[in-house]
Backbone as numpy.savetxt, mean C-alpha at the origin, in Angstrom:
# Nx Ny Nz CAx CAy CAz Cx Cy Cz
18.27 40.07 -8.32 18.75 38.71 -8.42 17.85 37.95 -9.39
18.44 37.15 -10.23 17.71 36.42 -11.26 17.17 35.12 -10.69
15.89 34.84 -11.03 15.30 33.57 -10.62 15.77 32.49 -11.59
16.38 31.45 -11.08 17.00 30.43 -11.92 15.99 29.42 -12.46
14.83 29.29 -11.81 13.85 28.28 -12.22 13.38 28.47 -13.67
12.98 29.67 -14.11 12.57 29.81 -15.51 13.70 29.53 -16.49
14.92 29.89 -16.13 16.05 29.61 -17.00 16.28 28.11 -17.17
16.17 27.38 -16.08 16.36 25.93 -16.17 15.22 25.26 -16.94
13.99 25.74 -16.76 12.86 25.17 -17.50 13.01 25.42 -19.00
13.43 26.63 -19.37 13.63 26.92 -20.79 14.75 26.06 -21.37
15.80 25.87 -20.60 16.92 25.06 -21.07 16.52 23.59 -21.20
15.64 23.11 -20.35 15.22 21.71 -20.40 14.32 21.43 -21.60
13.69 22.44 -22.15 12.81 22.25 -23.32 13.59 22.10 -24.62
14.84 22.50 -24.62 15.66 22.42 -25.83 16.11 20.98 -26.03
15.81 20.36 -27.18 16.23 18.97 -27.39 17.75 18.86 -27.53
18.28 17.79 -27.00 19.72 17.54 -27.07 19.97 16.63 -28.28
20.82 17.06 -29.22 21.09 16.20 -30.39 21.89 14.97 -29.95
21.36 13.80 -30.30 22.05 12.57 -29.93 22.23 11.60 -31.10
22.03 12.08 -32.31 22.21 11.29 -33.52 21.43 9.98 -33.49
20.22 10.00 -32.95 19.37 8.82 -32.93 19.66 7.83 -31.82
20.52 8.19 -30.87 20.87 7.27 -29.79 19.65 6.91 -28.95
18.85 7.89 -28.59 17.66 7.63 -27.76 16.69 6.70 -28.47
16.50 6.90 -29.75 15.58 6.04 -30.51 16.11 4.61 -30.57
17.42 4.44 -30.73 18.00 3.09 -30.77 17.86 2.39 -29.42
18.07 3.12 -28.35 17.94 2.53 -27.01 16.49 2.12 -26.75
15.55 3.00 -27.09 14.14 2.68 -26.87 13.70 1.49 -27.73
14.24 1.37 -28.94 13.89 0.24 -29.80 14.49 -1.06 -29.29
15.62 -1.00 -28.60 16.28 -2.20 -28.09 15.66 -2.72 -26.80
14.88 -1.90 -26.11 14.25 -2.34 -24.87 13.15 -3.35 -25.16
12.94 -4.30 -24.24 11.84 -5.26 -24.45 10.49 -4.56 -24.35
9.52 -5.13 -25.06 8.18 -4.54 -25.06 7.56 -4.66 -23.67
6.77 -3.68 -23.33 6.10 -3.65 -22.05 4.95 -4.66 -22.04
4.81 -5.38 -20.95 3.70 -6.35 -20.84 2.40 -5.56 -20.71
1.45 -5.87 -21.56 0.18 -5.14 -21.60 -0.86 -5.84 -20.75
-1.03 -5.39 -19.52 -2.10 -5.88 -18.67 -1.98 -7.32 -18.22
-0.79 -7.91 -18.30 -0.66 -9.31 -17.93 -0.82 -9.51 -16.42
-0.42 -8.54 -15.63 -0.51 -8.70 -14.18 -1.51 -7.76 -13.55
-2.48 -7.31 -14.31 -3.45 -6.36 -13.77 -4.31 -6.97 -12.69
-4.51 -8.26 -12.72 -5.34 -8.94 -11.73 -4.54 -9.35 -10.50
-3.20 -9.39 -10.61 -2.38 -9.96 -9.55 -2.41 -9.13 -8.26
-2.27 -7.82 -8.37 -2.20 -6.98 -7.18 -3.52 -6.97 -6.40
-4.68 -6.78 -7.06 -5.93 -6.87 -6.29 -6.15 -8.25 -5.68
-5.76 -9.31 -6.40 -5.91 -10.66 -5.86 -5.01 -10.86 -4.64
-3.81 -10.30 -4.70 -2.88 -10.41 -3.58 -3.43 -9.67 -2.36
-3.96 -8.47 -2.55 -4.52 -7.72 -1.43 -5.73 -8.44 -0.85
-6.63 -8.92 -1.72 -7.82 -9.62 -1.25 -7.44 -10.91 -0.54
-6.50 -11.66 -1.10 -6.07 -12.91 -0.48 -5.41 -12.68 0.87
-4.60 -11.64 0.97 -3.95 -11.32 2.24 -4.98 -10.92 3.29
-5.97 -10.12 2.88 -7.02 -9.72 3.81 -7.84 -10.92 4.27
-8.14 -11.82 3.35 -8.91 -13.01 3.70 -8.10 -13.91 4.65
-6.83 -14.12 4.35 -5.99 -14.94 5.21 -5.85 -14.31 6.60
-5.64 -13.00 6.64 -5.54 -12.32 7.93 -6.82 -12.42 8.73
-7.96 -12.32 8.06 -9.24 -12.44 8.77 -9.43 -13.84 9.33
-9.09 -14.85 8.55 -9.23 -16.22 9.02 -8.31 -16.48 10.20
-7.06 -16.01 10.09 -6.12 -16.20 11.19 -6.56 -15.45 12.44
-7.08 -14.24 12.28 -7.56 -13.48 13.43 -8.73 -14.18 14.10
-9.63 -14.75 13.29 -10.78 -15.46 13.87 -10.34 -16.75 14.56
-9.37 -17.46 13.97 -8.92 -18.72 14.57 -8.09 -18.51 15.83
-7.29 -17.45 15.85 -6.39 -17.22 16.97 -6.97 -16.33 18.06
-8.18 -15.84 17.86 -8.82 -15.00 18.87 -9.14 -15.84 20.10
-9.07 -15.27 21.26 -9.40 -16.05 22.46 -10.87 -16.48 22.44
-11.12 -17.67 22.96 -12.48 -18.23 22.90 -13.43 -17.56 23.89
-12.90 -17.04 24.97 -13.78 -16.51 26.00 -14.32 -15.12 25.72
-13.60 -14.30 25.00 -14.04 -12.92 24.82 -14.40 -12.64 23.38
-15.32 -11.74 23.20 -15.70 -11.36 21.85 -15.01 -10.05 21.48
-15.10 -9.72 20.22 -14.48 -8.49 19.74 -15.16 -7.27 20.37
-16.47 -7.32 20.49 -17.19 -6.20 21.12 -16.79 -6.04 22.57
-16.57 -7.16 23.26 -16.11 -7.08 24.65 -14.72 -6.46 24.70
-13.89 -6.74 23.71 -12.56 -6.14 23.67 -12.61 -4.64 23.51
-13.50 -4.16 22.64 -13.64 -2.71 22.49 -14.23 -2.08 23.75
-15.14 -2.80 24.41 -15.69 -2.29 25.68 -14.60 -2.22 26.74
-13.74 -3.23 26.78 -12.62 -3.21 27.73 -11.70 -2.03 27.46
-11.44 -1.75 26.19 -10.58 -0.62 25.85 -11.22 0.71 26.23
-12.53 0.82 26.05 -13.21 2.06 26.42 -13.18 2.27 27.92
-13.14 1.19 28.70 -13.09 1.30 30.16 -11.66 1.26 30.68
-10.70 1.44 29.76 -9.27 1.49 30.07 -8.76 0.21 30.72
-9.33 -0.92 30.32 -8.82 -2.22 30.75 -8.17 -2.86 29.53
-6.96 -2.46 29.24 -6.30 -2.86 28.02 -5.53 -4.15 28.08
-5.51 -4.81 29.25 -4.69 -6.01 29.39 -5.52 -7.29 29.41
-6.68 -7.25 28.77 -7.49 -8.47 28.66 -7.24 -9.09 27.29
-7.55 -10.37 27.19 -7.34 -11.06 25.91 -8.23 -10.49 24.81
-9.46 -10.13 25.16 -10.36 -9.55 24.18 -9.87 -8.18 23.72
-9.28 -7.41 24.62 -8.74 -6.10 24.26 -7.56 -6.25 23.31
-6.70 -7.23 23.57 -5.58 -7.47 22.66 -6.08 -7.86 21.27
-7.14 -8.67 21.23 -7.72 -9.06 19.94 -8.26 -7.84 19.22
-8.97 -6.96 19.93 -9.52 -5.75 19.31 -8.40 -4.85 18.79
-7.33 -4.73 19.56 -6.20 -3.89 19.12 -5.55 -4.51 17.88
-5.38 -5.83 17.87 -4.75 -6.49 16.73 -5.59 -6.34 15.47
-6.88 -6.54 15.57 -7.74 -6.42 14.39 -7.82 -4.97 13.93
-7.92 -4.03 14.88 -7.92 -2.62 14.50 -6.61 -2.21 13.85
-5.49 -2.73 14.37 -4.18 -2.43 13.77 -4.05 -3.00 12.37
-4.57 -4.21 12.17 -4.53 -4.81 10.83 -5.36 -4.00 9.85
-6.52 -3.53 10.28 -7.35 -2.70 9.41 -6.67 -1.37 9.10
-6.02 -0.77 10.08 -5.31 0.49 9.85 -4.14 0.29 8.90
-3.42 -0.83 9.06 -2.30 -1.11 8.15 -2.80 -1.33 6.74
-3.92 -2.04 6.59 -4.50 -2.24 5.25 -4.90 -0.91 4.63
-5.51 -0.04 5.43 -5.91 1.28 4.91 -4.70 2.09 4.53
-3.63 2.00 5.29 -2.39 2.73 4.97 -1.79 2.24 3.66
-1.77 0.92 3.47 -1.21 0.36 2.24 -2.04 0.83 1.04
-3.35 0.80 1.15 -4.20 1.22 0.05 -4.11 2.73 -0.19
-3.89 3.51 0.86 -3.78 4.96 0.69 -2.45 5.35 0.04
-1.40 4.61 0.33 -0.07 4.94 -0.20 0.10 4.42 -1.63
-0.68 3.42 -2.00 -0.56 2.80 -3.33 -0.80 3.84 -4.43
0.15 4.01 -5.36 -0.01 5.03 -6.40 -1.04 4.67 -7.46
-1.42 3.41 -7.57 -2.38 3.01 -8.62 -3.74 3.37 -8.23
């Protein structure tokens, strides 16, 4: 039985005559913006992280600390206000790490 993959690769290397159509299309496209938004994505990530941190600090319960929340979770007392705060902050950090890991740039 013949393996089709090498045949398709060889066929894909052969240029298709298009009488300059591809060159005309590429010339008609608008020029690519050179680095105009290179600062926007890091600023957006940093700004979102800063806003999330401020909101987490402002909305955290006044009676419990973050360390107390992690201690509550280690002792399997997950229904305290401090434990919910620890879970929320840990989840936000995990989501941030996931976004940065998936980002192709």
